[in-house]
Each structure stands twice: as C-alpha cells, then as structure tokens.
C-alpha positions, -999 to +999 in steps of 0.1 A: -365-366-401-357-404-400-343-421-369-310-426-387-304-388-393-269-376-383-254-342-377-259-320-409-233-301-425-202-308-447-175-334-436-141-317-428-118-346-419-092-322-407-117-309-379-128-329-349-156-306-340-181-287-363-169-251-365-200-238-381-228-262-376-261-260-391-290-252-367-267-243-339-296-235-316-309-271-318-293-304-302-280-334-324-264-366-317-228-361-309-234-329-291-213-319-261-232-302-234-209-281-211-228-287-178-251-317-173-263-329-139-249-365-135-259-387-104-234-411-089-236-439-063-218-428-033-199-462-031-192-484-060-212-515-046-242-502-026-269-475-019-272-457+012-310-454+021-325-425+038-354-424+063-364-401+090-361-409+127-399-408+128-402-435+101-418-413+074-407-411+039-384-380+032-412-366+007-436-368+034-415-352+060-405-323+036-441-320+024-455-282+023-421-266+022-410-281+057-372-284+061-373-317+080-355-331+109-327-357+113-324-385+089-308-419+095-287-436+068-290-473+063-267-497+044-286-511+016-266-544+018-264-546+056-295-531+069-321-553+084-347-530+071-363-539+036-366-515+007-401-504+003-423-533-006-448-512-025-424-506-054-427-471-052-389-468-047-369-452-018-347-422-010-310-427-012-277-409-009-261-399-040-234-374-054-249-349-079-223-333-102-221-312-133-197-322-159-194-321-197-214-349-214-219-365-248-254-368-263-258-404-275-294-404-287-304-404-325-314-369-334-351-377-338-351-391-303-340-358-289-371-342-306-397-367-297-387-384-264-390-371-229-354-381-218-322-383-236-291-404-229-259-389-222-224-402-213-202-382-189-168-369-201-137-374-181-100-364-187-081-390-207-050-387-186-068-411-160-065-438-187-028-438-189-025-476-192-047-478-223-046-443-238-033-456-271-063-480-273-086-451-265-072-430-292-075-457-317-110-465-307-102-499-294-121-495-262-156-508-264-169-486-235-153-452-243-153-426-270-121-406-275-125-367-276-099-342-288-094-312-265-117-283-269-106-254-246-119-241-224-145-268-219-124-296-226-088-285-219-071-316-228-076-351-244-109-366-228-132-395-232-170-401-229-177-431-207-204-453-220-206-474-189-218-445-169-245-432-193-276-422-179-310-405-187-315-367-183-349-353-186-357-334-218-368-301-196-330-297-191-326-289-228-349-259-226-323-243-202-294-248-224-283-216-242-260-217-275-228-211-258-232-242-235-228-268-262-207-277-293-209-306-317-189-334-332-184-330-370-204-354-392-174-379-398-168-379-360-205-385-354-205-414-376-176-429-355-197-423-325-225-442-340-201-471-348-188-471-312-225-473-299-233-500-322-202-519-312-208-514-275-244-527-274-243-550-305-211-568-301-217-606-298-204-627-267-170-637-279-139-655-267-108-634-261-073-645-271-059-628-240-075-649-215-097-678-231-090-713-240-108-731-270-137-749-253-141-774-282-125-783-315-143-765-342-142-734-366-140-699-351-145-666-369-127-632-361-151-605-349-130-576-357-126-588-395-164-588-397-174-558-381-146-535-393-138-549-426-168-569-436-149-601-443-149-636-429-116-648-412-121-683-401-097-705-379-099-740-371-089-745-336-083-775-311-100-780-278-077-768-249-056-744-272-052-707-267-071-684-292-047-668-314-044-632-324-059-628-360-033-631-386-054-606-409-063-578-385-047-586-351-080-590-336-084-608-303-121-616-303-134-649-319-171-664-321-180-701-327-192-705-363-228-714-365-240-746-378 
C-alpha cells in the first residue's frame, strides 16, 4: 500500500461517514476514535513542574511500587529552579482527558510507525462566531464534522492546533465499536485541509495588512482551490483587496 492510500470503498456524496467500510477492523486516515487520551497543559502559557520535597525526581520517589510523599509545584516561568540540565526532561502537571479524536496520519503510517497523530474533536457550538466558515471549510486549523450520534451528538470539529501523538499500543485496545470512518470523499477533503494547514505559503491578508511595496501579487485561494493564477498590481501603502475572482483574502508576492 502506498503512502498516498486513502480510505477504500465506493464514494457516496450523500453520506458524510462510511456506512459499510471495507476492513472495518482496521484503522485508516479519517477514522474517528471514540475515546482517545489527550494531554493538555493546565494553563495556556506555562507548565507547572513537579518535584518531591526531598529533591528526588518523581520516578525515583515512586520506584518499586512506592506511592510517594508530598510533592511541590513550581511555576516553570517564575521558579528560580531550572529545568533539568541533562535533557532527560522533567515531570509536570497536565490534564489527561478522553475524547473523540480524528486520525490524521496517512494509512501506511498507521501500519508502520510507532505513533500516530490525532486531532481532538470538540462541539462546533463553541465556534459560533465563525461557524459558517467552519462548515464551508474556510478555517485553516479546523475540520468540520457532521453529527454522528451518540458519539458526536451535534456538529463538531477536529482542532488541528491541538493535534498530538498517541502511541500505537493504544490501537491494540480499540474494538470495532469504538471507531467509525469518514467516507472516501470526506477523507480527501481532510487531506486537502491538512495540506492547506501545513503547506500554505506565508501571505498577506486583505483584512489586516497593507501593501509593503509596489509590485504584482497573486491570490492564494485561486491557485490552491481552482488551479489558476489571479494577479493584482498594487501600490505601496494601499490596502490588500478582496480577490474579484474568488473573494479570497490572502495574497503572495509574485516571484521574480
């Protein structure tokens, strides 16, 4: 199987999920795992480091089945103590949760690698300000998902910003009833979303940027979505326009 292999089966554009997937006991790119352990930082900006009062590492204090003693919590940004200098890492507080997650790896990677990448799934109602953009695939960092009761009771989205690795040993504990799959058409849309998220060029945004110099600029959306070139000759200091062809807002400087 090549690295570009996608979900097998016949395309049914009327269905969002594959009602009768081939090889349902295996996992493919576009699989939704019902319960995946996801690790979050307890605060958005810093880690809280853990050490025992005796100064030992936690793994040393808990060695041979010991339950340990009191631990002290150190702010990683404010503590005078340094992170371990031997580059072996440190123990830190985090939140471990289980939630539905979308498998992002190409299918062959799931078979050959030790870890696989997942994006945690959240209810779309939390994105009320940009829900239409989410539904239309206009958010770079999110992939819209149709409801799939009872696992996904309402519209949802996979958050690419929070993707993380899960060890392959977790796959061995997943039973057939604990996952379901996007249909082939939606899997190809997922591939396009992943490519766009990681492969998009640095660009200027008509909603916030000013033309840095007089030159020719190209519409990003026209190129990636429609395979055509839409140039615009713009003067230094002007606002970047909305593309008259596709209503795109991202522009790149034409190469010379």
